[in-house]
N, C-alpha and C positions, 0 to 999 in steps of 0.2 A: 659480065655485070661490073659496073663502075664501082669504086670504093664507097661513095655516099649512098647509092642505092642499096648496097649490101649491108651497110651499117644501119640504114633505116629499116630494112627488112629484119635484121637481128633485134633491134629494139622493139620493132612491132611483134616479133615472135615471143619475145620475153613478156610483153605486155598481155598478148593473147594467152599465152600459156597460163600465167599466174591469173588471168581473169577467168578463164574457164575452171580452174582449180577453185578459186574463190566462189564461182557461181554454183558449181556442183556441191561443195560442201555447204555453202550458205543455204541452198534450196533444201538439203537434207535436214539441217538444223532448224530452219525456219518452219519446215513442215512439221516436224515433231514438236517444236515449242507452241506454235498456233493451235495445233490439234489438242494438246494438253491444256489449253486455256491460258497460255502465257504469250500473249502477242507482243512482239518486239520488232523493231526496225528503225531505220534512220528516216529521215524526211525525204530523201530520194526514193528509197524502196517503197515507203507507204504512198507517196505521190503516183508512182507507177501503178501501184495496185489500185488506187482510186480511179486513175484514168483507164484502166482495163475494165473496171467495173462500169464506168460510164459508157465505154465503147460497146460492150458487149450487151448493156442494159439490165444486167442481173449481177447480184452478188455472188461470189464464188464460196466454196466450202472453206472453213478456216484453215484446213490443210493446204489446199491449192494456193490460198492467199498467202499463207506464210512462206510457202515454197517460192512464190513469185518475190515477195519482199527479200527473203533471204538470198535468193540468187542475184538480185540487183545489188544488194548491200555488199555481198561478197565479191561480185565481180568488180564493183567500184573500187572497193578496198584493195584487193590483191591485184587488180588490173593497174591501179597507180603505183603500187609497190613494185610490180614487174616492169612498169615503164622506168622507174628510178633505177632498178637493177640494171635494165639494158642500157640506160644512159651511162651508167658507171662503167659498164663494159665498152660502150662506144668511146668513152674518153680514154680507153688504154689502161685504166687503173687495175682491172682484172682480166684475165685472159678468157676468152669465150668458152673454152673447154672447162674451165673452172666454173663458170656460171652454169654450164650444162650438168656438172655434177651437183651443184647447189639445188638446181630446178628438180633433179631427181631426188635429192634428199627431202626437199619440200613435199614432193609427191608421197615419198614413203611415209613422211610425218603425217600428212593428212590421212592416207590410208590407215595408219595406226590409230588415229584419232576416231575414225569411223569405226573400226574394228572393236576397239575397247569401249566405245560409247554403246554399240550394240550390245556387247557383253553386259555392260551395266544395266541397260534397259531389260536385257533378259532376267537379271539376277533380281531386279526391282519387281518385275512382273511375277517372277516365280516365288517370290517372298522369302523370309528369312531363313527357312529351311534349306533354301538352295544353296546357301553359302557353304554348308557341309559338302554337297556335291561338288561344288566348284573347287574347294579345297582339296577333296580327295581326288578329283579328276586331275588337278593341277600337279599334285604330287605323284600320282601314278604315271601321268604323262611324263613328267621330267625324269622319273627313275627309268622308264622304259626308253626314253629318247637317249639318256646318258648310257644306258646299256648298249643300245644299238649304234648310237651314232658318237659315242663319247661325249666330249664337251660341245661339239657342234650341235649334237642332236638334244642337248638338254633344254635349251630355250624353245625350240620347235616343238619338243614333246610337252613341255610345260604349256605352251599356248594352245595345242591340240587338246590336252587335258581339261583345261579351263573351259574351252569352248564345248567339249563334249559334257561336262559337268553341268554347264549352263543350259545347253539344249535338253538334258535329261530333266533338269529342275522345272524348266518351261512345259515340257511333255507331261510330267507328273503333275503339274498344277492343273493343266488342261483336263486330265482324267478325273480330278477330283470333283 
């Protein structure tokens, strides 16, 4: 493969990677916000949703409309960002391996945002009493993680405990 085609493929891969991340995160956030009665979106995402409604001949549920709008907006935003990052790499300002590490870091950041957002939704759903369970679970998880895995297990144990406390709070609310 010649150098120009290889550079183009790398820029396209950066754009596609960031665009897919933006679409998946945007779809999740759009679905949740529209479902809760807080519609949002850019002109591009809303135009695609209106076009999809015209083509299908029916209105979609708020959740699916929000997912579509969020996916379009997230894909556009992070796709353009990914193209810019790829072009910076193509110009030779940053090594491609460094860009790979940065892309993995962004993937971890988005995964953490989804994880903590779901925890927050669980706590909100479970109510104010669930905060005590989250606190107790986090402290017990941190202590057991530190005991088992020393400093490395501390954070993992705390996250597991917070998750367990949130799940218990949600389950206890469902039984009331």
